[in-house]
C-alpha positions as CSV (number, residue, x, y, z in Angstrom):
1,X,3.0,211.5,-27.6
2,X,3.6,208.3,-29.6
3,X,0.5,206.3,-30.6
4,X,-1.5,206.4,-27.4
5,X,1.5,206.8,-25.0
6,X,2.6,210.0,-23.3
7,X,6.3,210.6,-22.5
8,X,7.4,213.0,-19.9
9,X,10.9,214.4,-19.8
10,X,11.8,216.3,-16.6
11,X,15.1,218.0,-16.3
12,X,16.7,221.2,-15.0
13,X,20.0,221.3,-17.0
14,X,21.6,220.2,-20.3
15,X,18.4,221.0,-22.1
16,X,19.9,220.5,-25.6
17,X,20.9,216.9,-24.9
18,X,17.6,216.1,-23.2
19,X,15.7,217.4,-26.2
20,X,17.9,215.7,-28.7
21,X,17.4,212.2,-27.3
22,X,13.6,212.5,-27.1
23,X,12.8,211.2,-30.6
24,X,15.3,208.4,-30.2
25,X,13.6,207.2,-27.1
26,X,10.2,207.4,-28.7
27,X,11.5,205.2,-31.6
28,X,13.2,202.8,-29.2
29,X,10.0,202.5,-27.2
30,X,8.1,201.4,-30.3
31,X,10.9,199.0,-31.1
32,X,10.7,197.3,-27.7
33,X,6.9,197.0,-28.1
34,X,7.5,195.2,-31.4
35,X,10.3,192.8,-30.4
36,X,9.0,191.9,-26.9
37,X,5.4,192.9,-26.4
38,X,3.1,195.8,-25.8
39,X,3.8,198.1,-22.9
40,X,0.4,198.3,-21.2
41,X,0.4,201.7,-19.5
42,X,-0.4,205.1,-20.9
43,X,2.8,207.0,-19.9
44,X,6.5,206.8,-19.2
45,X,8.8,209.4,-17.7
46,X,12.5,210.2,-17.9
47,X,13.6,212.2,-14.9
48,X,16.9,213.9,-14.4
49,X,18.4,212.4,-11.2
50,X,21.5,212.6,-9.1
51,X,23.6,209.6,-10.1
52,X,23.8,206.9,-12.8
53,X,20.4,205.4,-13.8
54,X,17.7,203.7,-11.8
55,X,14.6,202.0,-13.3
56,X,11.1,202.1,-11.8
57,X,7.8,200.7,-13.1
58,X,6.8,203.8,-15.2
59,X,9.8,206.0,-15.1
60,X,13.6,206.1,-14.8
61,X,15.9,208.4,-13.0
62,X,19.0,209.4,-15.2
63,X,22.0,211.4,-14.0
64,X,22.8,214.8,-15.5
65,X,23.1,214.8,-19.3
66,X,26.4,216.5,-20.0
67,X,27.5,213.7,-22.3
68,X,24.8,212.9,-24.8
69,X,25.9,209.3,-25.7
70,X,26.0,208.3,-22.0
71,X,22.6,210.0,-21.4
72,X,21.0,208.2,-24.3
73,X,22.5,204.8,-23.7
74,X,21.6,204.8,-20.0
75,X,18.0,206.0,-20.8
76,X,17.6,203.2,-23.3
77,X,18.9,200.6,-20.8
78,X,16.7,201.7,-18.0
79,X,13.7,201.9,-20.3
80,X,14.3,198.3,-21.4
81,X,14.0,197.3,-17.7
82,X,10.3,198.1,-17.9
83,X,9.7,194.9,-19.8
84,X,11.9,192.6,-17.7
85,X,12.2,193.9,-14.2
86,X,8.6,195.2,-14.0
87,X,6.3,193.6,-16.6
88,X,7.7,190.1,-16.5
89,X,8.9,190.9,-12.9
90,X,11.7,188.3,-12.6
91,X,13.5,188.1,-9.3
92,X,16.4,190.5,-9.9
93,X,18.3,189.4,-6.8
94,X,18.1,185.6,-7.4
95,X,18.2,185.9,-11.2
96,X,20.2,189.1,-11.9
97,X,21.3,187.6,-15.2
98,X,17.7,187.5,-16.4
99,X,16.9,191.0,-15.4
100,X,20.1,192.9,-16.4
101,X,21.1,190.4,-19.1
102,X,17.8,190.4,-21.0
103,X,17.6,194.2,-20.6
104,X,21.1,194.6,-22.0
105,X,20.3,192.3,-24.9
106,X,17.4,194.4,-26.2
107,X,19.3,197.6,-25.3
108,X,22.1,196.6,-27.6
109,X,19.6,195.5,-30.3
110,X,18.0,199.0,-30.1
111,X,21.3,200.8,-30.2
112,X,22.4,198.8,-33.3
113,X,19.0,198.7,-35.1
114,X,17.2,202.0,-34.2
115,X,19.7,204.5,-32.9
116,X,22.9,203.8,-35.0
117,X,21.8,201.5,-37.8
118,X,24.8,202.4,-39.9
119,X,27.3,201.6,-37.1
120,X,30.2,199.3,-38.0
121,X,30.4,198.2,-34.4
122,X,29.9,194.4,-33.9
123,X,26.7,193.7,-32.1
124,X,27.2,192.5,-28.5
125,X,31.0,192.8,-28.8
126,X,31.2,194.4,-25.4
127,X,29.5,191.5,-23.6
128,X,31.8,189.0,-25.3
129,X,34.8,191.0,-24.3
130,X,33.7,191.3,-20.7
131,X,32.9,187.6,-20.4
132,X,36.2,186.5,-21.8
133,X,38.0,188.9,-19.5
134,X,36.3,187.4,-16.5
135,X,37.0,183.8,-17.6
136,X,40.7,184.7,-18.1
137,X,40.8,186.3,-14.6
138,X,39.8,183.1,-12.8
139,X,37.3,185.0,-10.7
140,X,34.1,183.7,-12.4
141,X,31.3,182.5,-10.1
142,X,28.1,180.7,-11.2
143,X,25.4,183.0,-12.4
144,X,23.0,181.4,-10.0
145,X,24.8,183.2,-7.1
146,X,22.5,185.5,-5.3
147,X,23.2,189.2,-6.2
148,X,24.2,189.9,-2.5
149,X,26.5,186.8,-2.2
150,X,29.2,187.4,-4.9
151,X,32.7,187.6,-3.5
152,X,33.5,190.6,-5.7
153,X,31.6,193.1,-7.7
154,X,33.5,192.3,-11.0
155,X,32.0,188.8,-11.4
156,X,28.5,190.0,-10.3
157,X,28.6,192.7,-13.0
158,X,29.7,190.4,-15.8
159,X,27.4,187.6,-14.8
160,X,24.4,189.9,-14.6
161,X,24.9,192.2,-17.6
162,X,27.2,190.3,-20.0
163,X,26.7,186.6,-19.3
164,X,22.9,187.1,-19.1
165,X,23.0,188.8,-22.5
166,X,25.2,186.0,-23.9
167,X,22.8,183.4,-22.6
168,X,20.3,184.8,-25.2
169,X,22.9,184.9,-28.0
170,X,23.8,181.3,-27.3
171,X,20.2,180.2,-27.3
172,X,19.8,182.0,-30.6
173,X,22.8,180.1,-31.9
174,X,21.3,176.8,-30.8
175,X,17.7,177.3,-31.9
176,X,18.1,179.9,-34.6
177,X,17.8,183.7,-34.3
178,X,14.2,183.9,-35.6
179,X,13.2,181.3,-33.0
180,X,14.9,183.3,-30.3
181,X,12.9,186.4,-31.1
182,X,9.7,184.4,-31.2
183,X,10.7,183.0,-27.8
184,X,11.1,186.5,-26.3
185,X,7.6,187.5,-27.6
186,X,6.0,184.2,-26.4
187,X,7.7,184.5,-23.0
188,X,6.3,188.0,-22.6
189,X,2.8,186.8,-23.7
190,X,2.7,183.9,-21.3
191,X,4.5,185.3,-18.3
192,X,3.9,189.0,-18.0
193,X,3.1,189.9,-14.4
194,X,3.8,186.3,-13.3
195,X,7.3,186.4,-11.9
196,X,8.8,183.8,-14.1
197,X,11.8,181.6,-13.3
198,X,14.6,180.6,-15.7
199,X,13.0,177.2,-16.4
200,X,9.9,179.1,-17.7
201,X,12.0,180.8,-20.3
202,X,13.7,177.5,-21.2
203,X,10.3,175.7,-21.6
204,X,9.1,178.6,-23.8
205,X,12.1,178.3,-26.0
206,X,11.6,174.5,-26.2
207,X,8.0,174.9,-27.3
208,X,8.9,177.4,-30.0
209,X,11.9,175.5,-31.3
210,X,11.1,171.9,-30.7
211,X,14.5,171.4,-29.2
212,X,15.5,170.3,-25.6
213,X,17.4,173.1,-23.8
214,X,17.5,172.3,-20.1
215,X,21.1,171.1,-20.5
216,X,22.2,174.6,-21.6
217,X,20.6,176.3,-18.6
218,X,22.5,173.9,-16.4
219,X,25.9,174.2,-18.1
220,X,26.0,177.9,-18.8
221,X,24.2,179.4,-15.9
222,X,24.5,176.9,-13.0
223,X,28.2,176.2,-13.6
224,X,31.3,178.1,-14.7
225,X,32.0,175.6,-17.5
226,X,33.5,177.1,-20.7
227,X,33.3,176.2,-24.3
228,X,36.4,175.4,-26.3
229,X,36.3,173.4,-29.5
230,X,39.2,172.7,-31.8
231,X,39.9,171.3,-35.2
232,X,42.2,168.5,-34.1
233,X,43.0,166.6,-37.3
234,X,42.4,167.0,-41.1
235,X,43.3,164.0,-43.2
236,X,43.0,163.2,-46.9
237,X,40.9,160.2,-47.7
238,X,40.9,159.8,-51.5
239,X,38.3,162.2,-52.9
240,X,37.1,163.0,-49.4
241,X,38.5,164.7,-46.4
242,X,38.3,163.4,-42.8
243,X,37.9,166.0,-40.1
244,X,38.3,165.4,-36.4
245,X,37.0,167.9,-33.9
246,X,37.9,168.0,-30.2
247,X,35.9,169.3,-27.3
248,X,38.4,170.8,-24.9
249,X,36.0,172.8,-22.6
250,X,33.3,171.3,-20.5
251,X,30.5,173.4,-22.0
252,X,29.0,171.5,-25.0
253,X,27.5,173.3,-28.0
254,X,26.3,172.2,-31.4
255,X,28.8,172.9,-34.2
256,X,28.5,175.3,-37.2
257,X,31.4,174.7,-39.5
258,X,32.3,176.0,-42.9
259,X,34.5,174.2,-45.4
260,X,35.9,176.8,-47.8
261,X,37.3,175.6,-51.1
262,X,40.2,177.1,-53.0
263,X,37.6,178.1,-55.6
264,X,35.9,180.1,-52.8
265,X,33.0,177.7,-52.6
266,X,31.5,177.3,-49.1
267,X,29.8,174.3,-47.5
268,X,28.0,174.6,-44.2
269,X,28.4,171.6,-42.0
270,X,26.1,171.3,-39.0
271,X,26.6,168.9,-36.1
272,X,23.8,169.0,-33.5
273,X,24.2,167.9,-30.0
274,X,22.5,164.6,-29.2
275,X,20.9,165.9,-26.1
276,X,19.1,168.7,-27.9
277,X,17.0,166.1,-29.7
278,X,16.6,167.9,-33.0
279,X,18.1,170.4,-35.4
280,X,17.9,174.1,-36.1
281,X,17.1,175.5,-39.6
282,X,20.0,176.5,-41.8
283,X,21.0,180.0,-40.7
284,X,23.2,180.4,-43.8
285,X,20.5,180.5,-46.5
286,X,23.0,181.2,-49.4
287,X,25.0,178.0,-48.7
288,X,24.1,174.3,-48.9
289,X,23.8,172.6,-45.5
290,X,25.1,169.1,-44.7
291,X,23.8,167.8,-41.4
292,X,25.8,165.1,-39.7
293,X,24.8,162.7,-36.9
294,X,24.5,164.2,-33.5
295,X,27.5,164.5,-31.2
296,X,27.1,162.9,-27.8
297,X,28.3,165.3,-25.1
298,X,30.4,162.6,-23.3
299,X,32.6,162.0,-26.3
300,X,35.6,164.3,-26.4
301,X,36.2,163.9,-30.2
302,X,34.0,163.7,-33.3
303,X,35.1,162.6,-36.7
304,X,33.3,163.1,-40.0
305,X,34.0,163.3,-43.7
306,X,33.2,165.9,-46.3
307,X,32.9,165.3,-50.0
308,X,35.9,167.4,-51.1
309,X,39.5,166.3,-51.6
310,X,41.9,167.9,-49.1
311,X,43.9,169.4,-52.0
312,X,40.8,171.5,-52.9
313,X,40.2,172.8,-49.4
314,X,41.5,176.3,-48.4
315,X,40.0,176.8,-44.9
316,X,38.0,175.0,-42.3
317,X,36.4,177.1,-39.6
318,X,34.3,176.4,-36.6
319,X,31.7,179.1,-35.8
320,X,32.3,181.3,-38.8
321,X,30.2,184.2,-37.5
322,X,31.9,184.2,-34.1
323,X,28.6,183.8,-32.2
324,X,29.6,181.2,-29.6
325,X,31.3,181.8,-26.3
326,X,34.2,179.6,-27.3
327,X,37.1,181.0,-25.3
328,X,39.9,180.1,-27.8
329,X,39.1,181.1,-31.3
330,X,42.7,180.3,-32.5
331,X,42.1,176.6,-32.6
332,X,38.8,177.0,-34.5
333,X,40.6,177.4,-37.9
334,X,42.5,175.1,-40.2
335,X,44.4,176.7,-43.1
336,X,45.6,174.4,-45.9
337,X,48.8,176.2,-46.8
């Protein structure tokens, strides 16, 4: 029992692992209720099955249990489906990236926050690695492809699980992480049991953040465009420094950029996209923010000045927290050696 919910664990073997994971799943269940919305039914069951894991409305079948980490991770993932595949009930064949991707997002959050809060593993690193691998393979297909129509299983798997997850990390980058979590909760409140479409999520995020986001749904989900921004030129201009950025990839994103002085000072420079029609709040509360005029997506370069002589600058870096899906991080950094 947890609050007013009853959990059933039905298994025939590997008793110690099945018992060990029970308190972790109870805590995870409460966490999903908190970050998405209240699970409405009185019970949920975890049932030992024959192969892998398969989610159902009030239960999941999970294979074996010989390996504890696999058993726990699969159980958490399948439990997370209860909110997206079943309560929101998105079309998992047409929008696999919403079902598997959103499920994987809160699964990773739970593993990082609830199960292994002291882990040094970077959150979502597996999804980024899988996505970059697919891009480099040249086999990517648009995430709008029907689940039964992918040419290979590899792109389907990455589009559904990884790119769907990264859709949320990128929305969080654009509108701010707190607004992303508010969007998830509002989306659940407004669309539970209503079979929502991708545009419903986008409109929810727009209402929460005040920003326009339809362009991102189009670029990231409906195409295979990739993001690649570079620091193109850094030029001294008296007591100021002129910086030119270049958009190499076709996927546009707003820019977070740090200018780090030789005295270790940091200035956060924010360049919104013109077509988002607004700005996010400063995500780096300990550093001053300088917001520059919006960058029009059709312009391949953007030049701006910072109030620091070039001789005093040590490093300039785009996306200092490595949140974006920029496929080439090497050209994101300028070192003033």
